C-alpha positions in Angstrom: -25.4 -41.3 -38.3 -23.4 -38.2 -37.5 -26.0 -36.1 -39.3 -28.8 -37.7 -37.4 -27.1 -37.1 -34.0 -26.3 -33.5 -35.0 -29.9 -32.8 -36.0 -31.2 -34.4 -32.8 -28.8 -32.3 -30.7 -29.9 -29.1 -32.6 -33.6 -29.9 -32.0 -33.0 -30.6 -28.3 -31.0 -27.4 -28.0 -33.6 -25.2 -29.8 -36.3 -26.8 -27.6 -34.5 -25.9 -24.5 -33.9 -22.3 -25.7 -37.6 -22.0 -26.5 -38.5 -23.3 -23.1 -36.1 -20.9 -21.4 -37.4 -18.0 -23.5 -41.0 -18.8 -22.5 -40.0 -19.0 -18.9 -38.2 -15.7 -19.1 -41.1 -13.9 -20.8 -43.6 -15.3 -18.2 -41.4 -14.3 -15.3 -40.9 -10.8 -16.7 -44.6 -10.3 -17.4 -45.5 -11.4 -13.8 -43.1 -9.0 -12.2 -43.8 -6.1 -14.5 -47.5 -6.4 -13.6 -46.6 -6.0 -9.9 -44.7 -2.6 -10.4 -47.7 -0.3 -9.9 -49.0 -2.1 -6.8 -45.4 -2.1 -5.3 -45.4 1.6 -4.9 -47.3 1.1 -1.7 -44.1 0.4 0.3 -40.3 0.5 0.0 -40.3 -3.2 1.2 -42.5 -4.3 -1.7 -40.5 -2.2 -4.2 -37.1 -3.6 -3.0 -38.5 -7.1 -3.1 -39.6 -6.6 -6.7 -36.1 -5.2 -7.6 -34.6 -8.4 -6.2 -37.0 -10.5 -8.3 -35.8 -8.7 -11.5 -32.2 -9.0 -10.4 -32.7 -12.8 -10.0 -34.1 -12.9 -13.6 -31.2 -10.9 -14.8 -28.7 -13.3 -13.3 -30.4 -16.2 -15.1 -30.7 -14.3 -18.4 -27.4 -12.4 -18.5 -27.7 -11.4 -22.1 -31.0 -9.5 -21.5 -30.9 -5.8 -20.6 -34.5 -5.4 -19.5 -34.4 -7.3 -16.2 -31.3 -5.3 -15.2 -33.2 -2.1 -16.2 -36.3 -3.0 -14.2 -34.2 -4.0 -11.2 -32.5 -0.6 -11.3 -35.9 1.2 -11.9 -37.5 -0.5 -8.9 -34.4 0.1 -6.7 -34.3 3.8 -7.4 -38.0 4.1 -7.0 -37.7 2.7 -3.5 -35.3 5.6 -2.8 -38.0 8.1 -3.7 -40.3 6.4 -1.2 -37.7 6.1 1.6 -38.4 8.5 4.4 -34.8 8.5 5.7 -33.1 10.3 2.8 -29.7 9.6 4.3 -30.2 6.1 2.9 -30.7 7.3 -0.6 -27.0 7.3 -1.6 -26.7 3.6 -1.0 -30.0 2.9 -2.8 -28.9 5.0 -5.8 -25.5 3.3 -5.9 -27.2 -0.1 -6.0 -29.4 1.1 -8.8 -26.3 2.3 -10.7 -24.6 -1.0 -10.5 -27.6 -2.7 -12.0 -28.2 -0.1 -14.6 -24.6 -0.2 -15.7 -25.1 -3.8 -16.7 -28.2 -2.9 -18.7 -26.2 -0.1 -20.3 -23.4 -2.5 -21.3 -26.0 -4.7 -23.1 -27.9 -1.9 -24.7 -25.8 1.3 -25.0 -27.3 4.7 -26.1 -30.7 3.5 -24.8 -33.3 6.3 -24.1 -35.0 4.2 -21.4 -31.8 3.6 -19.6 -30.9 7.3 -19.7 -34.2 8.0 -18.0 -33.3 5.9 -15.1 -29.9 7.5 -15.0 -31.7 10.8 -14.5 -33.8 9.2 -11.7 -30.7 8.0 -10.0 -29.2 11.5 -10.0 -32.3 12.9 -8.4 -32.2 10.2 -5.8 -28.6 11.3 -4.9 -29.8 14.9 -4.9 -32.5 14.2 -2.3 -29.9 13.5 0.4 -29.2 17.2 0.5 -30.9 19.2 -2.2 -29.4 22.6 -1.4 -25.8 21.3 -1.4 -26.2 18.8 -4.3 -28.4 20.7 -6.7 -25.6 21.8 -9.0 -23.9 18.4 -9.3 -26.9 16.1 -9.4 -29.4 18.5 -10.9 -27.1 18.9 -13.9 -26.5 15.2 -14.1 -30.2 14.5 -14.2 -30.8 17.1 -16.9 -27.9 15.8 -19.0 -29.3 12.3 -18.8 -32.8 13.5 -19.9 -31.3 15.5 -22.8 -29.5 12.2 -23.8 -32.8 10.3 -23.5 -34.6 12.8 -25.8 -31.8 12.6 -28.4 -31.7 8.8 -28.3 -35.4 8.5 -28.9 -37.5 11.6 -29.4 -40.7 9.5 -29.5 -40.1 8.4 -25.9 -42.5 10.4 -23.6 -40.7 9.4 -20.3 -37.8 12.0 -20.4 -40.4 14.7 -21.0 -42.5 13.4 -18.1 -39.5 13.2 -15.8 -38.3 16.7 -16.7 -41.8 18.1 -16.1 -42.1 16.4 -12.8 -38.7 17.8 -11.7 -39.7 21.3 -12.8 -43.0 21.0 -10.9 -41.2 20.0 -7.7 -38.6 22.8 -8.1 -39.4 26.0 -6.1 -40.8 28.9 -8.3 -37.9 31.2 -7.4 -35.6 28.7 -9.1 -37.7 28.5 -12.2 -40.0 25.7 -11.1 -43.6 25.2 -10.3 -46.7 24.2 -12.1 -46.7 27.0 -14.7 -43.2 26.2 -15.9 -43.9 22.4 -15.8 -47.2 22.4 -17.7 -45.8 22.9 -21.2 -43.4 20.0 -21.1 -45.9 17.8 -19.3 -48.3 18.4 -22.2 -45.6 17.5 -24.7 -45.2 14.2 -22.7 -48.9 13.7 -22.8 -48.9 14.1 -26.6 -46.0 11.6 -27.0 -47.8 9.1 -24.8 -50.7 9.2 -27.1 -48.7 7.9 -30.0 -46.0 5.9 -28.2 -46.0 2.1 -28.7 -43.5 0.0 -26.8 -41.5 -2.6 -28.8 -43.1 -5.4 -26.9 -45.1 -6.2 -23.7 -41.8 -6.3 -21.8 -40.6 -2.9 -22.8 -41.1 0.2 -20.5 -44.5 1.8 -20.7 -44.8 3.7 -17.5 -45.5 7.4 -16.6 -48.8 8.2 -18.3 -51.0 8.2 -15.3 -48.5 10.2 -13.2 -48.3 12.8 -16.0 -52.0 13.2 -16.0 -52.1 13.4 -12.2 -49.5 16.1 -12.1 -51.3 18.1 -14.8 -54.5 17.8 -12.8 -52.8 19.0 -9.7 -51.6 22.0 -11.6 -55.0 23.1 -12.8 
């Protein structure tokens, strides 16, 4: 009788876990599909960040919802017209990303968002903050490249930063094109682990290269 009860409990438990897993995957796919269209406004992007944070709170052992919540949060900072708000936005993104980092340390994708957060802080006052946050961004990108050399995103982010840097400081299209072309080559062979894993940046890489022609 004890064996029957134990087996029944295990079956019920595994069924619940399977149902939770299906619900998690469906929620993630739904919200990931909204990322591109959410770049139309800061309101939409923050709302999406909140969606991912709610998923993360329900699935505390998963790093991806925390990652996407941080990604969407910092992306809203780049769209924010009032750059004095960027510190608070970047701090919120950091708190979310730290949770992802604790669940998946030495992760190239997480390092990419660390770089984005540093740039978001830099935007508050680029002239005064370049040394601190420019270096923090570059360090995070170097980490991302070491953690997964097949990942195209650190190369895309580095190229984008160089393109947006004034030529007198070593930036501009000519300086950016080489690394953006490396990113493009890596995108051609990159395959995400699953449908839920990060796979962004290709279209923007192509767009920047077209702008530089």
